[in-house]
Each structure stands twice: as structure tokens, then as C-alpha cells.
C-alpha positions as CSV (number, residue, x, y, z in Angstrom):
1,M,-43.6,-8.4,-47.9
2,E,-43.1,-11.9,-46.6
3,N,-40.1,-10.6,-44.6
4,W,-42.3,-7.9,-42.9
5,T,-44.9,-10.5,-42.2
6,L,-42.3,-12.7,-40.5
7,V,-41.0,-9.8,-38.5
8,L,-44.5,-8.7,-37.3
9,S,-45.3,-12.3,-36.4
10,I,-42.2,-12.5,-34.3
11,I,-42.9,-9.2,-32.6
12,G,-46.5,-10.3,-31.9
13,A,-45.3,-13.6,-30.4
14,A,-42.7,-11.8,-28.3
15,A,-45.4,-9.6,-26.8
16,W,-46.8,-12.6,-25.1
17,I,-43.6,-13.5,-23.4
18,P,-44.1,-11.3,-20.3
19,F,-47.5,-12.8,-19.8
20,I,-46.0,-16.3,-19.7
21,V,-42.6,-15.7,-18.1
22,V,-43.6,-13.3,-15.3
23,P,-46.1,-15.8,-13.6
24,I,-43.5,-18.5,-13.8
25,I,-40.9,-16.2,-12.2
26,N,-43.4,-15.3,-9.5
27,I,-44.0,-18.9,-8.6
28,F,-40.3,-19.3,-7.7
29,Q,-40.2,-16.1,-5.6
30,K,-39.3,-17.2,-2.1
31,I,-40.8,-16.1,1.2
32,H,-38.2,-14.9,3.7
33,I,-39.1,-15.1,7.4
34,N,-37.5,-13.6,10.5
35,L,-38.7,-14.9,13.8
36,L,-39.1,-11.9,16.1
37,E,-40.7,-13.4,19.1
38,Y,-42.2,-16.7,20.4
39,R,-44.0,-18.3,23.2
40,S,-44.9,-21.9,24.0
41,L,-48.0,-22.7,26.0
42,S,-48.2,-26.1,27.6
43,N,-51.6,-25.4,29.1
44,G,-53.3,-23.6,26.2
45,L,-56.7,-23.6,24.7
46,C,-57.4,-22.9,21.1
47,R,-59.7,-23.5,18.2
48,A,-58.1,-24.8,15.0
49,I,-59.0,-23.2,11.7
50,N,-62.4,-24.4,10.3
51,E,-63.2,-26.2,13.5
52,S,-65.9,-25.3,16.0
53,Q,-64.6,-27.1,19.1
54,Y,-61.7,-26.0,21.3
55,R,-58.7,-28.2,22.1
56,S,-56.4,-27.9,25.0
57,G,-52.7,-28.7,25.0
58,V,-49.4,-27.4,23.5
59,I,-49.7,-24.2,21.5
60,I,-46.8,-22.3,19.8
61,M,-47.3,-18.6,19.3
62,L,-44.9,-16.8,16.9
63,V,-44.4,-13.2,15.8
64,I,-42.8,-13.4,12.4
65,N,-41.8,-10.9,9.7
66,M,-42.4,-12.1,6.2
67,F,-40.9,-10.7,3.0
68,I,-41.5,-11.5,-0.7
69,K,-40.2,-9.8,-3.8
70,N,-42.3,-8.4,-6.6
71,V,-45.5,-10.2,-6.1
72,D,-48.3,-10.4,-3.5
73,Y,-48.9,-13.9,-2.2
74,Y,-52.0,-15.3,-0.6
75,P,-51.5,-18.7,1.1
76,E,-54.9,-20.5,1.0
77,K,-53.5,-23.4,3.1
78,V,-50.7,-23.8,5.6
79,K,-49.1,-27.0,6.9
80,T,-46.6,-27.0,9.7
81,K,-44.2,-29.6,11.2
82,I,-42.3,-29.3,14.4
83,I,-39.0,-31.2,14.5
84,L,-37.3,-31.6,17.9
85,K,-33.7,-32.0,18.6
86,D,-34.2,-35.7,19.2
87,K,-35.5,-35.9,15.6
88,S,-39.1,-36.7,16.6
89,E,-41.7,-34.9,14.5
90,Y,-45.1,-33.4,15.2
91,N,-47.7,-31.9,13.0
92,A,-49.1,-28.6,14.0
93,E,-52.4,-27.0,13.0
94,L,-52.9,-23.4,12.3
95,S,-55.2,-21.7,14.9
96,D,-56.8,-18.3,15.4
97,I,-54.7,-16.4,17.8
98,S,-57.8,-14.5,18.9
99,N,-59.1,-17.8,20.1
100,V,-56.0,-18.8,22.1
101,N,-56.2,-18.8,25.9
102,S,-53.3,-19.3,28.3
103,A,-53.1,-20.5,31.9
104,N,-50.6,-18.3,33.8
105,D,-48.5,-19.3,36.8
106,D,-50.3,-16.8,39.0
107,G,-53.6,-18.6,38.5
108,T,-55.0,-16.1,36.0
109,F,-55.9,-16.7,32.3
110,S,-54.9,-14.7,29.3
111,Y,-56.2,-14.0,25.9
112,F,-54.6,-12.2,23.0
113,C,-56.1,-9.4,20.8
114,P,-53.7,-8.2,18.2
115,P,-55.2,-5.9,15.5
116,Y,-56.6,-7.7,12.5
117,E,-53.8,-6.6,10.2
118,L,-51.3,-8.4,12.4
119,E,-53.3,-11.6,12.8
120,F,-52.1,-14.0,10.0
121,N,-55.3,-16.0,9.7
122,V,-57.4,-12.9,9.3
123,S,-55.0,-11.0,7.1
124,R,-53.1,-13.6,5.1
125,T,-51.8,-11.7,2.1
126,I,-48.0,-11.3,2.1
127,R,-47.5,-7.9,0.4
128,K,-44.6,-7.6,-2.0
129,N,-41.4,-5.6,-1.2
130,I,-42.4,-4.6,2.3
131,D,-42.2,-6.0,5.8
132,N,-45.3,-8.1,6.8
133,V,-45.3,-8.6,10.6
134,K,-47.8,-11.2,11.7
135,F,-49.0,-13.2,14.7
136,I,-49.3,-16.9,14.0
137,S,-50.2,-19.7,16.3
138,F,-50.2,-23.5,16.0
139,F,-51.7,-26.3,18.0
140,V,-49.2,-29.2,18.3
141,E,-50.6,-32.6,18.1
142,G,-49.5,-35.7,20.1
143,I,-47.4,-34.0,22.8
144,N,-48.3,-32.8,26.3
145,E,-45.4,-30.4,26.9
146,L,-43.0,-28.6,24.7
147,N,-40.2,-26.1,25.5
148,L,-38.8,-24.1,22.6
149,I,-35.3,-25.0,23.6
150,D,-36.2,-28.6,22.5
151,I,-37.2,-27.5,19.0
152,D,-34.7,-27.9,16.2
153,T,-36.7,-26.8,13.2
154,I,-40.1,-25.4,12.3
155,V,-41.1,-26.2,8.7
156,M,-44.0,-24.2,7.3
157,E,-45.5,-25.0,3.9
158,F,-47.7,-22.4,2.2
159,Y,-50.0,-23.3,-0.7
160,S,-51.7,-20.9,-3.1
161,G,-53.5,-22.2,-6.2
162,F,-52.1,-24.8,-8.6
163,L,-48.4,-25.7,-8.0
164,N,-47.7,-22.5,-6.1
165,K,-46.2,-24.0,-3.0
166,K,-43.6,-22.2,-0.9
167,V,-41.6,-23.8,2.0
168,V,-40.0,-21.9,4.8
169,V,-37.7,-23.4,7.3
170,I,-37.0,-21.8,10.7
171,D,-34.0,-23.4,12.3
172,S,-33.2,-23.1,16.0
173,D,-30.2,-20.9,15.4
174,Q,-32.7,-18.3,14.0
175,F,-34.6,-18.1,17.3
176,P,-34.1,-14.8,19.1
177,S,-32.0,-15.3,22.2
178,F,-34.5,-13.3,24.2
179,N,-37.9,-11.8,23.4
180,G,-36.9,-8.2,23.7
181,T,-39.6,-6.9,21.4
182,N,-42.5,-7.8,23.9
183,I,-44.9,-7.7,21.0
184,I,-47.0,-10.6,22.4
185,K,-47.2,-9.0,25.8
186,Q,-48.4,-5.8,24.3
187,Y,-51.6,-7.5,23.1
188,E,-52.1,-9.9,26.0
189,K,-55.1,-9.3,28.2
190,I,-56.3,-11.0,31.5
191,L,-59.6,-12.8,31.3
192,D,-62.4,-11.5,33.5
193,T,-63.8,-14.8,34.8
194,N,-67.1,-13.1,35.7
195,E,-67.7,-12.3,32.0
196,I,-67.0,-15.8,30.6
197,N,-70.1,-17.3,28.9
198,N,-68.3,-20.0,26.9
199,P,-68.8,-23.4,28.6
200,E,-65.8,-25.0,26.9
201,L,-63.6,-22.2,28.2
202,K,-65.0,-22.6,31.7
203,R,-64.4,-26.4,31.7
204,Y,-60.8,-25.7,30.5
205,M,-60.2,-23.2,33.3
206,N,-61.6,-25.6,36.0
207,S,-59.5,-28.5,34.7
208,I,-56.4,-26.4,35.0
209,K,-57.3,-25.2,38.5
210,N,-57.9,-28.8,39.6
211,K,-54.5,-30.1,38.4
């Protein structure tokens, strides 16, 4: 009888193993990222996440494909660092791509309107075992002009809950040699200046025109 009690207790304890081991395994699941397309705006306007005011300056826009095995992952917070080839480093703040505006060489201004499921900050969940193509944009602090050819590394840190941090590094050799996908262009629209009611956007456009 004692032997059966021991066996049943061992089986009962073993039944808890998946509930303990699986979450630990999931924490160590890596996010794999392919950079599909990029654009650097030296004269851009955006609004950082959780901020009400717009800021103008350097904005990096990326189209990335993210993949994770066996578990959905929702990053509550994202930190990004841009490392240039001269080893200088700049912090970059996540911004809403739907609030990004670009000054074009022909004097027009653009905005971007990808569907919600493609906009990272609106649809953050990285679904398991499938491709997750997302638009993501960053405002780069402390620099006035930035060409992507000058970038050595983009380091993205994703945080979800307690101790669930995942780091993704995009090296320059992973940059596509040309933006053949034209995904950004597909969702780029020209601003109708007659329909702009945002005073910050108007000031930004006037400042660019007066340069």
C-alpha cells in the first residue's frame, strides 16, 4: 500500500511538470526578424507613444517580418538603440506610424496609412508559428540627419511581463540591398494641405518650406 501511495504521489507531482516547464521554455523562445524594407526621414514629424506633442527630426521606418515558435508574445514595452558605423549610439523612441509625416523633395508632404493589423503599435501581438509582417517607426534622439548606410546595428529590446525580455539585433548586412517590395510606398498618401487642421503640422510644414 505504501508503494502505491508513493507511485501515485510521484505521478501527481509529475503532472505539474508541464505547467512549470512550458512557461520557462516559452520565456527562452527567440524572436526572429527579417528586415523587408526601410526608409529614413531626415525631415519627419511624428508623435512618440504616450505623448501628445509632435516632434520633428530623424525618423526610421521599417517593415519587418517577425517569427516566434510555439507561443504568442505581446511586448508591452519596446526600447531601441541605433549604433552607427563610427560606434556612436542613439536612443530611438517608438512612434505611431499613422502619425508620421514626411517632407518630400518635390515640396509635397506624405502620411502613411497601413491597415491596423500591419501597424505594430496598434497590433503588437507576435503570433506563434506564422509570419508577422509589421510597420514600425522610431524617432531618433540627438541627431539631425541619418542615412541608413551609416547604420551598423539596430538593437530592439522587447519586454513582456516579469523577466520576459527578448533582444533582437539587426545588423547592417541584413539590410535589403534595395527596397524591392515597395510596401511603404503602397500605403503612402500625399497630404491635402487644404484639409489640415492640426496647428503643429502646419507649423512643421511652414518650417520645412522656409528652410
